[in-house]
C-alpha angles and dihedrals in degrees: 000000000000120000116212115210119198112239092238089062095057116111092230137049115260111228115211103156096084139020115257113261126243118272124248119294113263132209114253126205132160123229113254121240121226105245116213139159132215117228091253091061100261113142118232121195117185125190112178114211114174103180093100132025091246138109131198115204119191128181112199122195126190088227104107131136094289085073093058113121112246092249094044112059112179096023094119090052092047094048091050092053091048094056097084097039094084130354141151093007093312127117126208093277094051092046091051090051091051091053089049091053089054091048091236142104127220117238118200122191125185117194135162096267102028151015118218134189116194140185131182112201144165109270090248089063097048097108091045092050091048090050090051092053091047091054093049095046100040103032111035114154104198094208117202094237091054091048092052093046094047093044090057090048092049092046091050091050093047095050089052093048093049088060089064121088097218090054091051093046096047092048091049093049094048093050094047094045099048106014126270097256098039127108093258098028103062121080110268093215092049136225130286091251093052094045092050091050098051112118131193089250092055091049092049093046093051090048095049091046099050109020116080139105091273089067096039134104120183113202119191119183121174151041097355137098125243091243093049091052093045093055095045094046092050090051095047103034104016095091094051101118119242130213099053104087118077115239112251117233116202112246118255121213131186113254115250094358089148129116109221119223144103124287124192123205112194119234104169115223095006110160089206138042120226111214124193133166138179145179131183106262123170144303129259090252093057108112087226093060098095090050089047091056089058092045091052092049090054094045103041114325100098139034093262092049119129097249094048093046091049100045097035111025101030104031103021093219096131146017090236147344126203144174133199144157116262108232114236142125115285122357112014120208125235107231131194127189142172142151116230140178106284092233089055098051098109091045090049092051091050094049096045093047090045093055091051090052099043096050091062097040131017099007107041126183108289126225091250093051091047093050095047095045094047092047091050092052096043098044093046094045098092091052088073092067106044103106135052090248092053092050090049089050090051093051094048091051090053090052098043095048098035095240124165119261093249095045096120095046090050091048093051091046090052092048089055094051100042118119129215091254090058091058095043089051090052089049093052097044111033109048113040112187089212091062097050119121111215130200126191122189113196150097106323094201092061099034111037096079093039100050097074087067087071088072096240098111128252112330117247112228104231142172129211120241110288094014127099141173 
């Protein structure tokens, strides 16, 4: 039953003339994880959180796509997906039943710099979940029938993805930006030719080369004690022999080793054109990085950004346009993308490139834009660390990229103290429109003769890795 109280009967006056103001700024600090190590070299980070009877357990391996062999793009991703198909004498059905008995589901993520396997369980199932992860990581079997089945599934997914303009554009941009056969330039999910060629011996060799306690971080966040986790981790992972896995060295790339220009990927009959662009920007450790975050928010990183308001709200060429920095070791690229009406491709290129140029020259970030973007970043900052999964993600990011323990607090503090001139300086120095590499995916027949009008020269007809005419 709901009681309705007349406004006149309320013991306070209702204010409708103005929106309520924001509350006072609060200090923000993240809880510190206990950082331990097992005798075999595995790192163990424990963050007790007793608000809920839940535990999130994440195993992180430095065995992502940057470890792919030059002639085997997608192998790291393929191996990661094979891990939980068969292990410790159990097939896929038995492993699925074991997860069901623990009331959980394993999540596997394969990225360029890492592979992670994660479970969220009730506290009472913590040891069982950790044991399941140990079986999957230490005793995978890579059965031939699993390899064949998963290969077909990956190939089917890849064929479908390669029919989508964003996938074609992103693959082309990455290959042109970093180099097709480099750690960050090849497609992390592989090519059809590479997937078809993978053998059980290749899978086993990759696993034995890159999987071992030396390349492992165990992150445990939740309703457990440090001593409880230490004992369980030693029991489950302490006997994993060290000295077999090769240490992973983060890839190093030359700064700004990119040739600007315009690439065209043909997608016959496409009613839209997918546009993406990138330029090497800066690293997380660069002192300008906090200012760059605000600059990006103003230019393309939020709904009210200049590029989105121009292309979507003013011109109506697109449903949305965004920009971001692509996380990686070393210099991270600034990336822009949108999908527009095919007959507005040239106009969209001119407008997007114009916004990039104007923000660093004749139309710098305004005081209002700066204030709004900074407030948005600062006030939303704590939302990224609310759940156990988010805290585990934060810890694995610190480990993978070698960031200091107080990195996020220092980043937030710097965001709060930045001035308008700091952001304007980042806008003028970091992203140069003359250095941008552009990729357009669309109907060649209707676009090829029109694209030179965008002022970027004649488009170069190109194909992403593993894709041909």
